[in-house]
N, C-alpha and C positions, 0 to 999 in steps of 0.2 A: 504494500500500500504506500502510495507516495505521501510525503510529509505535508502537513497543512502549513504552507508558507505564510498564510495570513496571520497565524499565531506567532510566527517567528518575527515578523516585522509589523507589530501593531501600530507603531508610530507613522509608518508610511501608508498604511491601508486606507486612511481617510482621504488620500489624494486621488483614489480611484484610478490608479495606474493600471496598465494592462497586466493581467496575471503573470505573463512570462517575465515581465520586468520585476515583479515582486519576488520571483524565484531568483533572479540575478542579484537583487538587492540583498536577499538573505544569504546567498552564497558569498557575497562580498563582505559580509560581516556587519552590515548596517542594521541598527536596531531602532534608534530614534532619530528623526530628522534634526539637523542642526538649525540654529536660528535663521541663517540666510536661506536655507532650503525651505523652512516652514513659511517664510514670508514672501518668497518669490515663485515657488513652483505653482501654486494655484493660479496666479495671474498669467504665468507663462503658458499653462495648459489652456487658458482661455484665448490665447493668441495675442496677448498684450505685448508691446515693446517693454523691455526691462532694462533698468540701470541698477545693478547691484554693487554696492560699495561696502566692502567688509575687509577685515584684516586677513592677511594671508594665513592659510591653514584652517579656515573656517568652513570649508566644504563647498566652494563655489562650483567646482566641476560637476558634482552631482546635481547641483541646482539647475544647471542648463542641460546636462546630458539626459536626465530622466524625461523632461518635457519633450525634448527633441525626439527621443526614441519612441515615446508614447504616440506622438503625432504621426510618425512614420508608420507605426504599426496600425494606426487607425485608418490611414489613407495611403495605400501603396502607390508608388509612382517610379518612373525611371529616374535614376540619380544623375548628378547629386541633388538631393533635396535640401540638405543642410550643409552649410559651409562654416567651419570653425577656423578662425585665423588666430595664430599664436605667434609671439615675437621670436621665440627660439626653437631650435630643433629639439632640444631636451624637453621643453614643455609640450611641444606638439606630440612627441612620442608618448609622453605620460598621459596626455588627454586621450589619445587613441587607445591606450591600454585600459584606462578607466571606462571608456565607453564600451569597449569590447567585453569587459567584465560584466557590466550591467546587461549587455545584449547577448550574453552567451547562450541563452535558451531560445534565441530568435534566429532568423536567417538574414538579419541586417548586416550589410558589409560596410567596413570602414577602410578608407585609404588614407595614407599619410604621405605628404610630399614636403620635402625640404632640401636645401642646397648642401653642398659639401660632399655629396656622394653621387654616383652614377644615377641617372634618371631611368635606367632601363627597367628595373623592377617596379618603380613607381608608375611608369607608363603601363606596364602589364596589369597592375592593379586597377588603374583608371579605366581600362578597356572593359572591365567587368561592370561598369556603371554602378559603382557603390553608392548607397543612399547617403552616406556621410563622408565628407571630405575634410580632413584636418590638414592645414597647410601653413607654411611660413610664406610671407609675402613675396620674397624674391623668386623662389622656385615656382610658385604659383603663376606669377607674371610670365616667367620664361615659358612655361607649358601653355599658357594662354596665347602667347605670341606665336608659338609653333602650331597652334590650332589643335592641340591635344586635349585641352580642357575648355569646355563651354560652361558658362554659369547661368544660362538663360532658364534653367529649370529650378534654380535655387529659390526656396520659399522661406528659409530660416537662415539668418546670419548671426553668428556668435563671434564677438571680438573679445578674446580673453586677455587679461592684463592690458586693458584698454588705454591706460595712461602711457604705457610703453609703446603701444601700437600707434598712438597719436603723437608720439614724440617727433622731433624734427626729422630724424632719419627715416621714419616709417610713413610719415604723412603722405608724401607723393605716391608711394606704392599703394597705400590704402585707398586713396582717391581714385586711382586707376581701376582698382578692383571693384569699388563701389559703382563706378560708371558702367561696368559690365554686368551688373546684377539687375534683375527685374525690380521695378520701382515698388511693386506690390509685394512686400515681404515682411516678415517679423524680424526685429532686430533685438539682440540681447547683448548688452555690454557689461563686462565684469572686471572689477579691478580692486586692488587693495587701497589705492590712492587715486584721487581725481582732482588735481589743482584747478583753480578757477578758469584759467585760460583753456584747459582741456575740456571743461564743462561747456564752454561756448562752442567748441567744435562739435561736441556730441549733441548739442542742442539742434544743430542742423540735420542730424541723422535720425534722431528718435522722434517718434510720433506719439505724443501724449503718453509718455512712458510711466510705468509703475516703478517708483523709485524707493529703494530701501537702503538706508545707511545704518551700519552697525558700528559706530564709533571707530571709523576706519583709520584715523590718524594715530591712534594709540595702539601699542602692542597688546595682544590678547592677555587675559589675566592668568593664563597658564605659564607665562614666561616671566622669570625673575631676572631682571637685567640690572647691570651695574657698570660703572666706569672704574677702571683700574689704573691709577696714575703710575707711570713708569718712565725711567730714562730710556730714550730711544735706542741706546746701545744694548739694553738689557731685555728687549722684548722676547728674544728667543728663550732666554732663561726663564722668564715669567711664563711663557707658553708651556714649557716642559713642566713647570710647577703645577699649572692648572690641569694639565693632562693627567697628573698623578693624584688629583683630589678624589675624595670619596664620591661615589655616585657617577663617576665617568663611565660612559658606555661607548659613545662615539661622538666625534666633533666635526663640524665644518668650520674651517679657519679661513677668513676672508682677508685677502691682500689687495692692494690698490693696483698692482701691475702684474702682467703675465710673467715677467722674468722673476719677480720676487716669489710668486706662487711656486714656480718650478724649483727655484733655489731652496725655498723653505721646506718643500716636500722632501727634497734630497737630504737636507740637514736632519729633519725629524727621522727619516728612514735610517740614516747612519747612526742616530742616537738610540735606535732600537724600537721605534714606533712603526706601526704598519701604516705608512702614509703614502698618498698618491695625489698628484696635482690634477686640476681641471681648469684649463685656460684656453683662450681663443685661438692660440696657434696650433692646437692639437687637431688632428683629423677627426672626422666623425667617428670612425672606428675606435680611435684612441679615447675619445670622450665616452663612448658607450662602454668600453672596457673599464674605464675608471669608475663610472657610475654603477655599473653592474657589480664590480668588485666591492664598492662601498656598501651597496645594498645587501650583498651576500656576506658581509662581515669578513671578507678577505683583507680589507683595510678598515682601520678604525678612525683614521683621520683623513679628511678630504680637504686639501688646501686649494682654494678656488678664488678666482676673480668674481666680479659681479655677474658673470655668466650663470652662476648657480643661485643667484639671489632671488630669482623670480620663479614661482610656480612649482618648483620641484618638491615632491612629497615623498620623503624618505622616512620610514618609520624608525622610531627609537633613536633619534639624534638627541643626545642628552645635553650637548653643549654647542653653542655657536660662539665663536671668538673672532671679534674684529681685531685682527693683528694691526691693521691700519684703520684709522677712523674713516668711515664712509664720507664721501664729499657732498652728499645731499641728504636732507632729512628723509626723503622717500626711500633712498637706498638703505638707511638705517632700519626702517620698518620692514622692508623686504628681507634684509639679511637675517635679522634676529627671528623672523617668522619661520625660519627653517627648523626651529625647535619648538617645543610646546604644542605640537600639532595633534589633532584629533583628541583634544582634551587631556593629553599627557602633559606632565610637568617638564619644563626645560629651563636651562640657564643660559644667559647670554652675557658675555663679558666684552667690554671694549677697552683696549689698551689706549691710553691717552697721554700725550706729552704736552708741555706748555704751548707748543705751536698749534694744538688742536682746539684752543679755547673758543675761537669764533665758530667752528663747526659744531662744538658741543652746544653752544648757546642757540644756534639755529635749530638743532634737533629738539632741544628742550622746548623751544618756542612752538614748534610744529606739533609736538605730542601733548603740549599743555601742562607739563609737569617736569619737575627736576628729576634727573636720573641719579639714583643713589651712587655715592662714591664708596668704594671699598678699598681699604688699605691692606696690602699684603706685606707682612713683615719681611724686611730685607729688600723690598723692591720699591716701595712707595717713595715718591718724592715728597718733600714737605708740602702739605696741602695749603692752598691759598685760603685766605679768610672766608671767602664765599663758598668754600667746599663744605658739604655736609659731613658730619662725623660718620665714619664707617660703622656699620652694625651688621650683625649676622643676617643672612637671608631670611631665616625663620622669623626673627623678631620683626623685620621689615614687612614680611608678608602678613603677619598678624595685625600690625599697625595699619597697613593699607586696607586689609579686609574690614577692619572695624570702621575705617573712614568711608569706604566705598560700598558698604553692604556686600552684595554678592560679587562685586567687582566686574560684572559682565556689562558689555556695552548695550545700551538700550537703543532700540530703533528710533530714528528721528523721522520716521515716515508720517508721524502725526503732526509734524510742524505745519505752520501756516503756509499757504501757497506762495510760491516765488513771485514776487511782484514784477510785473512786466515781462515775465518769461512764459514759455509754453509748457513748462513742467508743472505738474500738479502732484503733490505728495499724496500717495494712495494709502488708505488704511491698511496696516500690516495684518490683515485678517484673511484667512483662507476663503472666507465667504464674501470677500469684497466684490462688488458688482462691476461689470464691464462698463466702461464709459462709451458714449456714442461714437467716439473716434477710434475704437479698437480696430486693429487690422492685423494680418490679412484675413479675409473671410475664409480662405481655403484652409487655414490651419486653426479655425475656431473650433472649440470643443463641442462636439455633438452629443446629445443624450444617448446613453448606452441602450442597446436594444433589449438587454436583459440584465438582471443582477449579476449574472455570472461573468459578463464582460469578455468572454472569449472561451474557446474550446481547450486552450492549453496545449494544442498540438502545432502551434505556429501560425494558425489561421488568424486573419484579422477580423476585428469586430465590424459589424455593419455600420455604415456611416451614411450621412446625407450627401447628396450630390454637391460637388464643390460650387461655390459661387464666388464671384469676383466683384470688387468695387469698381465703379465707373471711373 
C-alpha cells in the first residue's frame, strides 16, 4: 500500500498542489512551509506577478518552483513554458536540481544552459522541448542568436537573485531576453536585497504584483554574527584558531580576490585542513568538483570569492568567515547567508582591520543595527571607544531574543500602498483575493474537477480552456 503523503506534508496540503508534487515535497524532506512560501505560493498559483524579498536561505526556490510545476501539470503544452534566469552557473545548477527533486514523480523535463562548457549536451536537451528552462543570460542569448532557443511559448518568467540580474553587467542581456518573450506572461522576481534604484527597474516589468518583504536587509535570526578585530598580518593565524573552535563542522571562507582565495586554500591545505578554492578563473568542471567535494565532506573548508555568495544551498555549513571585509552591505548579507540555512544555527565571523571602518559603518547602517565585536585573546587589536564590549555568543543571543521577541522578520506586506507607484502591498494571507489586473489568464488557477485532484499516475487534472487578455 502506498504511503499517505498528505499526512507527511500537512503544512503544504492546504495549497492544493497536484498530488504528484506532494509526493516530491515529502521525498525532499519538506514538512512545513517557510514564511516566504506561505505568503507567496497562493498568489503565484492564482497567476499573480510576484516580488518576493527575503533573506537568503529562507526557501525562495520552493516558493517559485512549486507554483510553476503545478501550473505545468494542470495545463500541458510544448516547452519551454517556464523560463528561470539565474546570475551564475552554480545557482542555475542548484535551481535545476531542486526543481527536479520536486518533479521526480512527474514527466516534466528541465534543461539547464550556461556558459563555460560545450553547448552540445545543452542543445541535445533543448531539442526535447523541456517544459522548464533554467538559464544564465549569456549562454541563453548565444543559443537564441543561433536560432536554437525560441521563447515565444514562455508563459512564466522567474528572475532569481533579481538584484544581481538587474545589476549593471546583466541589465542589457536581461532587456534583450525580455524583448523576446510574449508580453502576456506571469513574472516572478526573487531576491535577498532590492535597492531603490533596482525597484524602479522592476516597476516597469511587474504588473500589479503581490509583494512580500520579510525583513530582507537583516541576517536571519539563525545566524550569530560578529566582527573580529585583527592585525592584517595575522588573519591566517586567526582563521586557523577559528577553524579549531568547538562546534566547527565546515566553513566557507570569503576573500576579496581570486588569487588570495587560491593562495589561502593552499596554505590551509598545507596546514592540515581539507581545503579547496572556488574562484572565477576555474573551469566549470573544476568548480563542480570543488562544490561536489565540499558537499560530500571531502573538504571541510571552501575558500571562495563572491562567486559563492549568492544562492548556493549547502547543508550543515557551521561557519562563514569573511577573511576580507565585503565591499558592499548587500555582499555582507549574501555571504553570511551561506550558514544558518533551513532553520539550522550558524556562525559568521568577519575579520576587520582599522582600514575597514567605513565598510563596517555602511553594513551596520544597511542592516539597522550594530554588529557585535568579539575579542579573541592574543589576536584583538585595542578596541576603539565606539566598539562594543565583546561577550559570548550565548549571552548575546539571549539578550537579542529578549529584545526582539521571537527574532523573526515580520512581513511588511500590510504596509500602506506606495504613493505614486503601481505596486500595491497585498495581504500576506493564502486567501487573498485576485485583483482585477491579475495576469496571465492562461496560467490562472482553475477549480479542481474533483477533490482528488489527479489520478497519481502522471495524468493531468482537467482544466478550463485557456483564455487570453486582449
